[in-house]
C-alpha positions as CSV (number, residue, x, y, z in Angstrom):
1,M,5.1,-16.2,26.4
2,K,3.1,-13.5,28.2
3,V,2.7,-10.5,26.0
4,E,2.3,-7.1,27.3
5,L,1.3,-4.6,24.6
6,Q,2.4,-1.1,25.2
7,F,0.8,1.0,22.9
8,D,-0.6,4.7,22.2
9,G,-0.5,6.4,25.7
10,G,0.4,3.4,27.8
11,N,-2.8,1.1,26.7
12,S,-1.5,-2.4,27.5
13,M,-2.7,-5.7,26.8
14,S,-1.4,-9.0,28.1
15,E,-1.5,-12.4,26.0
16,P,0.0,-15.8,26.9
17,I,2.4,-17.1,24.3
18,N,4.8,-20.0,25.0
19,N,5.4,-19.2,28.6
20,M,7.6,-16.0,28.0
21,N,7.4,-12.4,29.0
22,L,7.2,-10.2,25.9
23,I,6.5,-6.5,26.1
24,I,6.0,-4.7,22.5
25,R,6.2,-1.0,23.0
26,K,7.2,2.1,21.1
27,A,11.0,2.6,20.5
28,E,12.9,5.1,22.8
29,L,16.2,7.0,22.0
30,G,17.9,5.0,24.8
31,D,17.1,1.7,22.9
32,A,19.4,2.8,20.0
33,E,22.3,0.9,20.8
34,S,20.3,-2.3,21.3
35,I,18.5,-1.8,18.1
36,I,21.8,-1.5,16.2
37,Q,23.1,-4.6,17.8
38,L,19.4,-6.3,17.0
39,V,19.8,-5.6,13.5
40,K,23.6,-6.9,13.0
41,E,22.8,-10.2,14.8
42,V,19.7,-10.8,12.4
43,M,21.6,-9.7,9.5
44,D,24.2,-12.3,10.5
45,E,21.5,-15.1,10.9
46,S,19.5,-14.2,7.9
47,P,20.2,-13.9,4.1
48,F,17.2,-11.8,3.6
49,F,18.8,-8.6,3.8
50,S,20.5,-6.3,1.0
51,R,23.4,-5.6,3.1
52,T,25.7,-7.4,5.4
53,S,26.1,-6.7,9.0
54,D,29.5,-5.4,8.4
55,E,28.1,-3.0,6.1
56,F,25.2,-1.7,8.7
57,N,27.4,0.8,10.2
58,F,24.6,3.0,11.7
59,T,26.2,5.1,14.9
60,I,24.0,5.6,18.0
61,E,23.2,9.2,17.0
62,Q,22.0,8.3,13.4
63,E,20.0,5.4,15.1
64,E,18.4,7.8,17.6
65,E,17.7,10.0,14.7
66,Y,15.9,7.1,12.8
67,I,13.8,6.5,16.0
68,K,12.8,10.1,16.1
69,N,11.9,10.1,12.3
70,A,10.1,7.0,11.7
71,A,6.4,7.5,11.8
72,L,6.2,4.3,14.1
73,F,9.1,2.4,15.6
74,L,7.8,-0.5,17.8
75,V,10.4,-2.9,19.8
76,A,9.7,-6.4,21.6
77,E,11.5,-7.1,24.7
78,V,12.0,-10.2,26.6
79,N,13.5,-10.1,30.0
80,G,14.8,-6.5,29.3
81,K,16.6,-7.6,25.9
82,I,15.4,-6.2,22.4
83,I,14.4,-9.2,20.2
84,G,12.6,-7.7,17.5
85,S,11.4,-4.4,15.8
86,A,8.8,-3.3,13.2
87,T,9.0,0.3,11.6
88,L,6.8,2.3,9.3
89,D,8.6,5.0,7.4
90,R,6.3,7.7,6.0
91,S,7.3,10.3,3.3
92,K,7.2,14.2,4.2
93,L,6.2,14.9,0.9
94,V,2.6,15.6,0.4
95,R,2.0,13.4,-2.6
96,L,3.6,10.6,-1.1
97,N,2.7,10.4,2.7
98,H,-0.4,8.5,2.0
99,A,1.8,5.6,2.0
100,A,4.3,3.9,4.3
101,L,7.1,1.4,3.9
102,F,6.9,-1.4,6.6
103,G,10.3,-3.2,8.0
104,I,10.5,-6.2,10.5
105,T,13.2,-7.5,12.2
106,I,13.1,-10.4,14.6
107,L,16.0,-12.6,16.0
108,K,15.8,-16.1,14.8
109,A,15.5,-17.7,18.3
110,F,12.1,-15.9,18.7
111,S,10.7,-16.4,15.0
112,H,7.9,-18.5,14.3
113,K,6.2,-17.9,17.7
114,G,3.6,-15.2,16.6
115,L,5.4,-12.2,17.1
116,G,5.5,-11.3,13.4
117,S,1.8,-11.5,13.6
118,L,1.6,-9.2,16.9
119,F,3.8,-6.9,15.1
120,M,1.6,-6.7,12.0
121,D,-1.6,-6.3,14.1
122,K,-0.1,-3.3,15.9
123,V,1.3,-1.7,12.8
124,I,-1.9,-2.1,10.9
125,E,-4.0,-0.5,13.8
126,W,-1.7,2.4,14.2
127,A,-1.6,3.0,10.5
128,E,-5.4,3.2,10.3
129,L,-5.5,5.3,13.3
130,N,-3.0,7.7,11.5
131,K,-4.7,8.0,8.1
132,I,-2.2,5.7,6.3
133,E,-3.9,4.5,3.0
134,K,-1.2,2.0,2.0
135,I,1.5,-0.1,3.6
136,E,4.5,-1.1,1.3
137,L,7.2,-3.7,1.8
138,E,9.8,-5.3,0.0
139,V,10.5,-9.2,0.4
140,F,13.1,-11.6,-1.0
141,E,11.1,-14.0,-3.3
142,N,12.7,-17.0,-1.9
143,N,11.7,-15.8,1.9
144,T,8.4,-17.9,1.9
145,K,7.7,-17.7,5.5
146,A,7.5,-13.7,5.4
147,I,5.4,-13.9,2.5
148,S,3.1,-16.0,4.0
149,L,2.7,-13.7,6.9
150,Y,2.2,-10.6,4.7
151,K,-0.5,-12.7,2.6
152,K,-2.2,-13.7,6.2
153,F,-2.7,-10.0,6.7
154,A,-4.1,-9.4,2.9
155,F,-1.0,-8.1,1.4
156,I,-0.9,-8.3,-2.5
157,E,2.1,-8.6,-4.9
158,E,2.2,-5.3,-7.0
159,G,5.5,-5.8,-8.7
160,R,9.0,-7.5,-8.7
161,K,12.5,-6.1,-9.1
162,I,14.5,-9.0,-11.0
163,K,18.0,-9.9,-10.1
164,A,17.7,-6.9,-7.6
165,I,20.3,-8.6,-5.2
166,K,23.7,-10.2,-6.5
167,T,25.0,-12.9,-3.9
168,N,27.9,-15.4,-3.9
169,T,25.7,-18.0,-5.3
170,G,23.6,-16.0,-7.7
171,Y,20.8,-13.2,-8.0
172,E,17.7,-12.9,-5.8
173,N,14.7,-11.2,-7.1
174,I,12.6,-8.9,-4.7
175,I,8.9,-9.0,-4.5
176,L,6.9,-5.5,-3.9
177,M,3.9,-6.0,-1.8
178,C,1.3,-3.8,-0.3
179,K,-2.0,-3.6,1.7
180,F,-4.6,-0.9,1.2
181,L,-6.1,0.2,4.1
182,N,-9.8,1.3,4.8
183,N,-9.6,4.8,6.3
């Protein structure tokens, strides 16, 4: 996979990964429909979401608003198709905007190829440049691959939500994790 990272004012970087052409860039309003489709596909592939794809009913206009209002919204493309995204949401409230909530979505076919690490690198770099002091996230307790990724980037556990999610087979706990940045 050849990676071309487009970030902050068009700076780009290429890196080969598994003979594919991958571009990571900031989301644009025109990506809204593709992002909705991505999220629904990943929700159908993965049990690690609090809602089902049927319950994810964002309109294109709502997704465009989310793109506009997210502190950072990155997408990954392969051959013009969006195959992953990473977001940071930062509160507008003065007492809370030192922290940002992280989210990541990657199609199963592109998982475990280094894309999560590429996203993490770019998100942390952006957060440091933008004076974010703490990145927060929530992860299902049994999502061990995601937890390993977060630990690789020095995220620590800061709490748990017990029986946070009720499924057909029982309950799932949610782990609250964070990374403090040196600004």
